[in-house]
N, C-alpha and C positions, 0 to 999 in steps of 0.2 A: 795797171786793172788788173792784171794776171788773167789765164786765161784757165777752163775748166779742164778739172781733173776727172778721171772714170776711175770705179771701180766696180768689181763684179766676182761674180764663181771663177775658179779658175780654170775652168774650160772655155770661157768667153773669149773672142778674139775680136777686134775691130781695125777694120781695113783701113778706115777713113773717119777723122773729125775733121769738118770744114766750118769755123767760126766765120759768119759774115758780120760784120760792126759794122753799124751806122753813125757816122759822127754828126755833131749837129755844132754850130757857135752858141746857141742858149743853153743856159744852164739847167733851164726848166723842162727841158725836154731830155736831159740826161745822156744815155749811151745804150742803143738797142742792140740785143743781140740775137741771131739765131744760129745755134749750132746741128748742122747736120752731119751723122754719125751714120756709118755701116758697119752695124755692130752682129755677127754667127755667135750664138748661145751656145751652136753644140750640144753635149750633154749636161750643160746646167742644171743644178736642181732649182736654185734661185735664180729665176729669169728674168729679173730686174736689173739694170745699170744703175749705178750712183752717181749722178752727174755733181761734182762739187764744185764751188765758186768761192772764193774770199768774200764776205760780208754778206749783204742783204741782196740779194735778186729780186725784183717784184715782176708783176703780171706773167705770168711763170706759165706758160699753155702748149699745147703739143700743137705744130703746124700741120694745116693740110696743105695735101699735094694737087687738088683739083684745080687751084690757079696758076698753075706754075709760070704758065707764060701771059698771064694777064698783065695789060698795060695799069690797070688798075688799082693791083696791086702793089705794097711795098715789095721791092727787088731780092727778095732772102731766097726764094725756089727759086727764081726767074735768074739769078746769078749762078746759082749751082747747076741748074738745068745748060746752063748757056757759056759760062765766063769761058771755056774751053770748045773748040769744036767736038758736038756729042759728046762732052761732059756724061752727060745722062740720055739713053737712046732706050727707047720703048722697044723692047722685042717679044710681046705678049701680054696679055691680060694681068695688071698689075705686078710685068716683071720688066725690068731693065739692065742693061748694060751699063755700067760704071765705069769709067776708066781713072785709074788710079797710078799717078805718075812719081810714087817714091824712088829715089835712089840713082836718080839717072840727070846727066847735066842737062838745064834747059829743057828738062820735060822731052828729049827726043826720042824717047823710049818708054811707053805706057804698059800697062798691062790691064786685061778686062775683069772686073766684077761683076757675076750676075747678082742683081740685088730684087727686093720684093718690099717696093714703097708703101710704107703704111703710114695713117696719119690719127684724127680724132674721130673719122667715120668705122675706126675699128672700133667697138664697144668696150672691149676689154683693155687695150692697150690705155695707159693713162701717163700725163706727166707732172708730177707734182710739189710742190715743196714739203719735203716731209716735215716741217716743223709747223705748218699752216695753225696747227691748232694753239699755238701761243698766242699771246694777245701782239698787236700792230707794235705796241711798243717795245716790247722784246726782240721782235725781228728785224725794228728798226738799227738796234743797236747789235746785230748777229755776228757770231764772229766768223760765220760762214754759209751758206746755203746749200742742202743738199737736195738735189732736183729726182727725184724716182722714176726712172722711166722702165712700163711693162706694165705687167708680167709678159716676156716676147714669147709670142703665139709656140705651142708644142711642136715644133716643126723642124728638122734641120735644113736651114736657110740662112744666107744673109738677111737681113730687116734693113733697111733706109729710112730714118726716123728722124725727122726734126722738132728743135726743142725751141720756144721764142723766150724772150725774158727780156729785161731791162735794168742798168743799174743806175740809179738815181737816188735823190735824197741825201742822206748825209753818207752813204759808202759812196757815192760819185765824189763829193770833198774829198773824203779819206784817201781815197785812192788815186784822185787824178789831180795832180798838183796843176799851180796855174801862177803865169807871173804877169801880172798889171801890167808892170812895167813897158812891157812889150805885146804884153795883149796876147798871149799864147799859152796853149795849155798842153802840159805831156801825157803824152800815152803812153807807159811802160806794157808792153805785152810780153809778160814771163810765162813760160811752159809750167807744166803741171807740177814739178820738184818745186818748183820755187815757188808755188803756191801754197803747197802742202807747207813747207817750212814757212811763211808767212801765216797761215793760222795756227799752226804748232805754237810758235816762239813767239808771236806777235798779239794777234787777235784773241786769241784763247785765252792767253794767263791775263789781258785786260780785262776782259768780261770775268774773270774768278777773282778779281782784285778788287770790282766795285761792288758797291755798296748793295747793289743787287744781284750778288753771284748766285744767290740761289736758283733765280732764272733762267740760271745759263747752264745748269747742272746736266738737262738732257744733250744738249751740244755737247759738253765733255765725255759724258758716257759714251755715245754714238762715236765721237773723233775714236776715242778708243776702239771700239770694232772695226774700223775702216783697216787697221792697220791688220787686222784677221782677215781682211778678202785680198783680192791681188789687185794691184794698179793696174790697169788696162792701159798700155800705151800704142794710140794707132799706127799703123805702118806709115800712113801719110797725116801730117797735122800741117792743114792750109790754112790760112789767114788771109781774109777777103775784106777789106779796110773801103767803106765807101764815103767820098766826101756828101754830104748834106747840100741841097743847091743855097741852102741860106748860108754858107761862108763865103759866096762870094764877095769881093774879088780875092781876098784870102783864100788861102785851103790848105789841106790837108798833106805833108810830107815825111819821108822818110829820114832819119837821121842816124841812124844806125841798128845794127844788127849782125847778129853771131854769125860764126862760120858754117853751123849746122842749118842756116836757112838761106833759101834762092829768093832772092827778088823776082818774080817771074812775070813781074807788071806785062813787060812788054807782049806776053802770052796772049793777053786778052784780045778777044776778037773784036775787031770793029763793029760787023753784024750787032753785037751786043748792044751797043747805045741805041742804035736804030730802033732795036726792036722792043724799048721800055722808054712811056712817056717821060718818066722821073730820070732816065739815064742820059738823056739826051742832051739837057740843058749841063753835063757834068761830063763832057765827052773828055777821057784820057786822064779821068781822076778816081780809077776804080785800081787799086791800090792789093798788089797779091803777093802771097809769100807760102813760099813751100818749103818742108823739111827735106832734108838732102836723104834723111833716114830715120827710122824709129828713135824719137828723141824726145825725153822729159826736160831737157833743161834750154831748149832757147829760148833768145831775148831779143825783142823788137820795140823800137824806141821812134814814136810817130810823133807830130808837133801840127797843131792846129789851135786854128785863131779864136780868142773869146767875144762875144758880142761885144761892142761898143757899149750897147745899152746894159750891158749884165753890169761893165767895169764901172762905170756912170752910177748906179744902182747901188751898189757896193761902197763906193767912196763917199755917196750920200749917207748914206747909214753911218758909216762910221763918223762922218764931222756933226752928226745930229745923236751921236751915241752918248 
C-alpha cells in the first residue's frame, strides 16, 4: 500500500511524519489514513509541502485539532496526542511540546520539539489534490496522488498539520493483495523511496502506454519537476495501525519488518483504550512502529482478515460471470 513521500524547498525540515491507518475487513470501507507531520519551512520561498502517494487517494482534507480528545471522533488526532504519555502537551495558546523518539532503543530517550498546531480553521492553509481539476475517470486510474499542503505561514516555526484521506476503489484492489483461500489481506507498508520507484517504473509507464495516455501528461510532467525538489525525509517516521472493531474475532498482525523499524506496540499506554469509545473494543490491537533513524527505505508487512460476506459475494460474481 506504500507510504507518503514528501518534497519541498531545500530549506524545509520535517521532525515527524506519523501515519495513522485504520483497517477494515470490508472492501467498501477501503483504508483510512491520517498523516500528521511536523514541518519547519525555515527560509523556504515555496512554502508548500508536496505529499505524494502511489495511485489514487480520495476524500483528501485538512484535519482539525479542535476535537483531538473527543470520543465521538475517529481517533486519528486522539491517538497522535495520547498514544504515548504526553506525546503532545499544550504549553501555550496554539503551541504544544511534542516528543520525538528517533534513534533511541525502545523509545527510552526522547527529544522535545515545540510545535504550532494548525488546521482548517486557518483560512490560508489548505490540503488539496493537485489534479482535482481532472475528470474522476482519469483520477481513478492515476499513477499517483500529489497532495499540496500549504502555504505554511510566513513565520520561523515548526508547524503540526494533519491530512486525512482514503485509499479505495481500484487503487485498493491494485495495492493490497488478497488471498481468498485463507480469507486474508496483505498490507505492505513501504517507505518513501520504494513509493517513488513504484510510481516511476510501474504506475506511470502503465498510464503512458494506455490508449488514454494524453490524459496523464500532467502527471508525467509534474513527476519530472519533483526531481528538482528536495525529498524530505522525516527525522522520525511513525506508523500506527488500528484494527477496526468489525475485524473481530480475526485481527490484524505483523508478519515482517526491516531492521530500521522498531515494533514499539508495547509502549502504547493503557489509558489510551479507556479514553476513547471506539478503542475500548480493540484493547491491545493498536500496532505502533517507529524508524530507528531517518530512513526512506523501511518495510513492514501486516496481515488482516477479509470479511466473509465479501468473499462470498466475489465467489457468486465469478460463478455467474
